[in-house]
matplotlib code that plots the C-alpha trace (Angstrom):
import matplotlib.pyplot as plt

x = [4.8, 6.2, 9.5, 7.2, 5.5, 9.0, 10.1, 7.0, 7.7, 11.3, 10.2, 7.7, 8.4, 8.7, 5.6, 3.4, 0.2, 1.5, 4.7, 2.6, 0.2, 3.1, 4.7, 1.7, 1.1, 4.4, 4.1, 0.8, 2.0, 4.9, 2.6, 0.4, 3.3, 4.5, 1.2, 0.7, 4.2, 3.5, 0.3, 0.2, -0.9, -4.2, -4.8, -3.9, -6.3, -9.2, -12.1, -14.1, -17.0, -17.5, -18.1, -15.2, -11.4, -9.1, -6.9, -4.0, -5.6, -6.9, -3.4, -1.8, -4.3, -3.6, 0.2, 0.6]
y = [2.7, -0.3, 0.0, 0.1, -3.3, -4.8, -3.7, -5.2, -8.5, -8.8, -7.9, -10.9, -14.7, -15.7, -17.4, -15.7, -14.1, -10.6, -11.5, -13.0, -10.1, -7.6, -9.4, -9.5, -5.8, -5.0, -7.2, -5.6, -2.1, -2.9, -4.6, -1.6, 0.9, -1.2, -1.2, 2.5, 3.6, 4.0, 6.0, 9.5, 12.5, 12.5, 8.8, 9.4, 12.4, 10.3, 10.0, 6.8, 8.3, 12.2, 12.2, 10.0, 10.3, 10.2, 7.1, 9.0, 10.1, 6.7, 5.1, 7.8, 6.9, 3.2, 3.4, 5.6]
z = [6.5, 4.8, 7.2, 10.3, 9.1, 8.4, 11.8, 13.3, 11.4, 12.8, 16.3, 16.4, 16.2, 12.6, 11.4, 14.0, 12.7, 13.4, 11.3, 8.5, 8.4, 8.4, 5.6, 3.4, 4.0, 3.0, -0.2, -1.0, -0.7, -2.9, -5.4, -5.5, -6.0, -8.8, -10.6, -10.4, -11.1, -14.7, -14.4, -15.7, -13.6, -15.6, -14.7, -11.1, -11.0, -12.4, -10.1, -10.9, -8.8, -9.1, -5.2, -4.4, -4.2, -7.3, -7.8, -6.5, -3.3, -2.8, -3.2, -0.9, 1.8, 1.2, 1.4, 4.4]

ax = plt.figure().add_subplot(projection="3d")
ax.plot(x, y, z, "-o")
ax.set_aspect("equal")
plt.show()
């Protein structure tokens, strides 16, 4: 997915709203991946709300 944003960013004029947004989203995805890289399987399986998704599932949805 990050590659798709990067491809969009390179196909639009530099500094255009689409390019800025694509770059920001790419940076955000990379930052989230960096922050969760050290989580254990148990931490990724944690559900802050019993009726909601686990942290791992939420991150999967976010980064696709």
